[in-house]
N, C-alpha and C positions, 0 to 999 in steps of 0.2 A: 553702538557703532554709528559713526558719522555717515550721513548720506553721501554717496559718492558723487563726483562731478557729473557723471552720466545721468543722474536723477534729474538734474536741472536743464538738460539739453533738449528735452522733449517739448511737445506742444504745450503752450503755456496754460491753457484751460485744464489740460490733463494734470499737469504738475500742481496747479492750484488745488484741485480736489485731493490729490494724494498728500499734500502738505498737512491737511487736517489730520490731527492725531499724532503728528511728529513732535519732537521735543526741541524747542529753541533753547540753546545754552549760551550763557555769557559768563566767563570766568573773570571775576573782579577781585583783585588783590588775593588771588589764589583760592577764592571760594566761588563755587558754582551758584549762579542764579538761573533758574530754568522754569519753563512753562510749556504746557501742551498747547499746540496751535489749534484754535477752535473756530477761527474766522479769518478769511483772506479776501482780497479783491485782485482780480487779474487785469492787467493793462497791456494792450497790444498795439503800440505805435508801429508804423507811422499812420495807419488808417484810423486808429482809435482817437477820437477828438478829446477824450478825457485823459489821454496819456501825455506826460511831459514831452515825449518824443514824437507827438503828432506831426505829420508832415516832414518826418526825418529831421526835426528840430535838433540841432547839435550845438550845445552850449557847454560852458564849463561845468554847469550843474548836471546836464544830461549825458555827458561823455561816457560815464561809467555804464550807462544803459546799452551802449553800442559795443561794450567789451565782452569778455568771456562770461558764460553763465556760471552760476554758483558763487557770485560775489554780492556783497551788500551794496544797496543804494539807499543812502540816508539823506533826507532833505528836511528843510525847515518849513513849517506852515504857520500862518498867522504871526510870523515873527517870533514865535516862542516854543513851538512843539516840534520835536524831531519825530520822523516817521521812518520805520525800517521796512525796506523792500528787498526782494530777492531777484536778481537778474536771471532770466530764463531764456530759452531758445538759443540757437547757434550764434556765435560771435558775429556782430554786424547787424543782428536783428534786435531792435531796441524794445524788448518786452520785459515786463517785470511784474512781481506780485507783492502787493502791500499786505503785511501781516497786521490785521485789525485788532485781534484779541487773542489772549492766551489764558490758560488755566494755570495759576501759579503752582509750582511743583517742588522746587528746592530753593533754599536761600530766602524764604519768605520774610523773615525778620529784616534782612538787609533790603529787601524790596520795599517793605513798609517804611523803613527809615528814609529810603531814597524818595519816596512819594510824599510822606507825611511828616517826617522828622521824628517819629515815635512808633512804637509797636502797640501802643494803647489806643486801639481804634474800635469803632463801632461796626456793626454788621454791614451797614451801607458802605462805609469806607472800604471794608474788606472786599465787598462785592465789586466795588469800583476800582480796585487796585490795578487791574490790567485789561479792562474792558473797553479799550480804545487805543488807536495807534500811538498817540502822544503819551498816554498813561503808561503803556507797556514799555515804551522806550525809557521813560524816566525811572520806572521801577527796576528795569533790567540794566540800567546804566549804559544804554546804547545812545550814542550821539553822532554828530557829523564827523567826528574823528574816525569813525568806523566806515565812512563812505569808501567804497572800493575794496574793502577787506575781503579776502577769500573766506568762504564758509567751510574751507578745509583747514582753517587756522587752528591753533591750540586754544584760543580764547573765545572765539565766536563761531558757532557751528550749529548744525541741526542733527539730532540723533534719530535713528529709526526706532519707532515704537509701534505697538499694536494699536489699531484704531479704537476709539472710544465707542461705547454702545449707543450711539446716536445716529439718526438718519441724516445724511448729507442733503442739504437743500441749497437752492440758489435763488438769486433775485437781483434787482438793480443795485448798482453801487451807490454809495452814500456821498452827499455833498459835492455833486458834480453837475449842478444845474446849468452850467455854462456849456455843456458838452453836446448840445443839440440832439441828434438821434442816438448818440452813444449813451445818453442818460438811461435809456431803456435796456441796454444790453444786460442780460442776467449773469454777470460775471463776478458777483459776490457769492462766495461759497461759505457755508457755515453749518455747524451742528444744530439742527432744529431742536428747539426746546432747551438748549444748554443755557443755564443762568448767566454764564460769563460772556455771552456775545454782546457786542456793543450796542445794538438796537434791536 
């Protein structure tokens, strides 16, 4: 069952925790690719200096963050990697959650081809299939074409699942050294000890 719109309307830090254990689904050419969400990061503009929407920064890129919750925000980093985010909080409040890692669940062969061009991979490649935001987007076939897409669509959505048997823990977000005091906010949530988390 798809998560309803109301799921995404609540406090962003609460939504981030509850996203762990849910299934991200992307239907590509009629075939499901999916993975269980095991690591996320919350961003709460305009006060959060790590958020693209800090200071109510409203640009062509960030406009979707000010829109309705339950939509995708997909942006490019380092000029080469797409990152998938989920818009949360009421409309007009530019909050979002970056999905950092998933545990591959369905369509794994298609995901391997998308990442490596083959299904003949070693254990390290398998472990690294979706343990980072750019990696999971490439494996799942999620690109900037999906920016602004509703997560109630027929092709990109999140399904409700039972939580995995791991403890949820939190800590500082990754690669935001520029964000001054926000560097220390413990807004990265993940399953402690899960081998698929990014770091």
